[in-house]
MIPA-334969 format. One record per residue (C-alpha): z negated, y, x; residue in one letter. Coordinates in steps of 0.001 Angstrom, whole numbers, plus 500000, padded with zeros to 6 digits. Each point is the difference from the previous one (the first is absolute). Layout:
ZYXa ...
//
This chain:
079071928683114167m 499646496488500049s 498885500076496079h 503294501143499117d 501841497198502107w 497525497463498468a 500770501288496465l 504077500071500734a 499784496789500634f 498003498578497186t 501958501747497230l 502781498007502021a 497861496715499846a 499721500644496121a 503327500335499501i 500813496981501536l 497440498119498842f 500848500695496608a 503999498657501440v 498315496645501403a 498223499076496827n 503279501094497453r 502405497608501877f 500165496299501190p 498112498724503579i 502463497318500428f 503354498696498356e 500049496192499966l 503314498335499894w 500279496314498981v 503495498029498547n 500919503855498839g 496763500740497803a 498565502867501383s 496094500156499861v 498017503425500865q 496886501568499180t 497695503233500869t 496334499245501655l 498616500586496877f 501780497661498329g 499033497350502907a 496784500650499313a 500244499503496849s 501332496524499712a 497244499150502195l 497807501138497371y 502000497805497683a 499472497233501531d 496441500387499791g 499551501098503110m 498150503334498987w 497589500474502877p 503080499764502596i 501950501914497643a 496879503084500019g 499907500154503255l 503723500078500725v 499934502979497278f 496834501840501341v 501036499871503502t 504020500884499936t 500202502009497063l 496746501726498779l 498812500811502886m 502741501506502007p 500567502071496598s 495888501253499579l 501004500922504128n 502543502248499175i 499052501584497239a 496880500702501635a 501848501435503005v 502363501933497611i 497078501442498077y 498056501216503598l 502649501525501559l 501986501665497886l 498069502766498423p 498810500914503634l 504572499594500622h 499519503101497402t 497522502075500574g 496861498670498133g 497492496930500479f 499617496686497531p 497682500012497632h 496936497025501001k 502075498997503008p 496751497955501081e 500384497740497256i 503845499325501016v 499094499759503512l 497360497164499208r 502351498445497637v 502923499931503083l 496971498701502952r 499793496876497603h 503751499803499182v 501323500282503512a 498616496562501078p 501841498116497110w 503313501275500042g 501541497582502020m 504120501111499876i 500512499033503756e 498851496150499613v 501947499674496640l 502985501148501972m 499445497426502930v 499415497409496899g 503661501143498387m 501433499354503643l 498556496318499900i 501039499169496473a 503263501093500853l 500300497646502915v 498829496705497958k 501994501189496925l 503485500088501890q 499773495988500956h 500294499606495739i 502032502940499225a 501881503140500813t 497673502743500167v 501198503934499984v 496924502366500532p 499776502209496794g 499334503632499983v 496109499897499491g 499826498229503447a 501779502528501608w 498323502507497984a 496397498620500853f 500742500106503603g 500864503886499663a 496465499963498331v 498361498193502734m 501436502003502745v 498617503334498067l 496643499007498908l 499280498982504145a 501605503340500405a 497419501566497524t 497057498643501311a 500554501731503641v 500729503128498385a 497159499888497369f 496946501032501440d 496788500255497333p 497969501886502869r 502740502555500147e 500170500185496038l 496263500520500124w 500247502580501928a 502855501962498120r 498305498993496637i 496437502128501124d 502090502382501552t 501247501042496874l 496998499218497866r 498409502193502090r 502358503164499655d 499734499377495580a 496410500277500313g 499144495786499623i 497858498845502947s 498183496945500668h 496463499481501777a 500575499955503841q 498946497254501619n 497563500987503096a 501539500137503652r 497497497748501903i 500600499125504129t 498792496548499919a 501026496183501550a 500715498953496392t 500895501348496495a 497288497235498868a 497656501337503153r 500041503394498635a 499646498642496280g 503629500952498513l 502074498022498050f 503388499451500072a 502340499509496743c 502017497628499829h 502647501944498017d 500106503220501570c 498826499383503323g 497085503198499510l 497046499852501804l 496760500808498034s 496467499791499913k 498074499068496490p 498410501994497870l 496841498193500958f 499279498813503422p 497802496419499408d 503111498750497342v 502436497350501357h 503029501352497767a 501529503385498858g 502494501905498415i 503053501030502605c 499967504171498588p 504036500095500560r 501048497042498201c 497142498852498078g 500299496166501406a 496727498406500295v 498986500032503612l 498055497031502041h 498998499864503310s 501628496163499575r 502068498280497993k 497460498335497679p 499157496564500202n 503186499780502423s 499195496822501466l 498990498204497194a 503191500820497889r 501969499223503493t 498380496526500225w 500780499586496271a 503619500545500278f 500375498189502869l 498314496465498716f 502172500127497179a 503300500683502074a 498625497316501984m 499645497649496781v 503366500420498799l 501775500058503090y 499746495854500097i 502273499830496770p 502099502905501085a 500964497749503159i 499816496361498386l 501841500815496298l 503811501024499792p 500612503489499482v 503416499357498468m 501677497234498425v 503453499398499932t 502202497797497092s 503012499278500737t 502318496686498696l 498798497615502955f 496624500738499167g 497297501962500313a 498836501505503689r 496256502086500281s 499656502614502946d 496510500626501293t 499919503010502266i 500616497927503224l 502945497737498844s 501832503338499149g 499421501429503318v 501417496883501180v 502889500098498001l 500977503338501139l 499774498685503375w 502546497214499672t 501990502021498264s 500848502141502988g 497961502784498866s 497649499942502872w 499143504078499975l 499180499911496266l 498024496587500246a 497809501515502895t 499181503088497946i 499063498075497031v 497852497882501603f 497988502969501948i 499825501510496272a 498929497116497896s 498375497787502616i 498477501955503294v 499391503027498333v 497145498512496967p 498386498109502656v 499921502373502830l 498915502955497289k 497078497643498487i 499198498953503362l 499742503133501322s 498097502109497206l 497393496739499988a 499658500984503545y 499160503881499596l 497557499388496911a 498253497227502044w 499345501778502994s 499649503558497630t 497415498036498325q 498351498855503232l 500380504074501017r 501154499079503372s 501245502653502209p 502505498203501545q 503436501046500800i 499737502993497234p 503854501264500953h 501414496052499621q 498746499461496657r 501038503685498678t 503295498963501121r 500411496610498527i 498675501113496614y 503273502775500063r 502240497599500492v 498442497671497558v 499711502649497578e 504028500945500628f 501724496501500489v 497612498774497013g 503382501018497323r 502857497889502338w 498473496564498070s 501202500681496728m 503510499517501198l 500163496515498349d 499088501129496833i 502930502457499907y 502494497164501279v 498592497819497214i 500836502930497421t 503274500556500922i 501105496221500202l 498017498949496861v 502157503049498148a 503242498773501922f 500211496364499696v 500025499234495830q 502577497353499515f 498307498014497357g 501057496278501300s 502073501113503084i 497267501541501723a 496690502226499336t 497282501347502105i 496568500287498594d 496827501692501850a 497359497293501022g 496440499919499383p 499439500890503852g 501237503304499157s 497826500914497706i 497300498727502798a 502127501934503156f 499931503659497661g 495907499706499471a 499248499405503967v 502381502717500341v 498352502101497764v 496610499183500680l 500647500276504355t 500814503838498850m 496804500495498088f 498024498639502436a 501958502235503038a 499749502922497685l 495817499365499098s 499147499780503640f 498784502835501402d 500916500555504015p 497360502155500406r 497787497609500149l 501048498858503075i 498310503116501467w 497286500326498118d 498539497113502552a 501516502180503309v 497978502852498727e 496972498125499375s 500367498065503684e 500143503819501495r 496922501130498551e 
//
């Protein structure tokens, strides 16, 4: 029943997502003239200005990944609803697992709200059909995430396959303290516990979905450190260089992330200033420091406070996407404020560095294997 609800939510999200990308997100009125654009048009404006890394990042996180997410869920659930089962569900579920962290509609909606406040200082702004549709898509995708359970889906697919005479190798049921101690590998894609065909190897193939199995993520700490060091280096220009340049008849003004927060605060938008400060300043710093602490303590094989360290990782993994907030605000402002010699807003070099920091810290979190925290605890007990 939950999958029927998930399918209904996703089909509604698909329709509204098409509407959101067909109609403008805002309509800006200046001296009787109207300016409006879609989200794709806003990303295209950045690309036309030569800021293709930011345009690509916006396109991927707000258009491509949500589209793949919606299409994958419909592909999986629609055949089940009609009495069959999807062809090659393991591939689609694998795609869905990798796509899900990069869809950021909820962050986009907060970015739209902040951009709306900023634009009201220079013109009359009316939220368009696209903005309302994106808000509805955000709610529907959240409802889908609650109703959609991949483990329940796999159980249903396995039942249908057995009824159709199709089966996969069953994993051995072994009682032990941990799966690793029992020589079992957990599949990252479908969650199945299974034993490798050859007990002396450290990798295998999942008998259900065909994914490559590893007892732990290969080179987890090395990749985490590499992404972290790159993020630390780029965070310096991300903070110091302007992320936005405003040109008017009275001159040009360059705004860094911090000066943008100050501008929101002094204009009376204290709540939005606090949100931007937390998302763009506090979250990246804490994420870098937290991941560095987790990687360092794990590399030293520290058995201390494993529960707390695991919670830190879960929080870091969840909040990392919110650092994209400033990127979305800049995208919308650049698209709408293009009035020739009167006023223009352009993205600054700091926005590219900041976007890279967000992506690198997300890659660092995805590369880290929290099970390594518990390996030290197990060895200490032995």
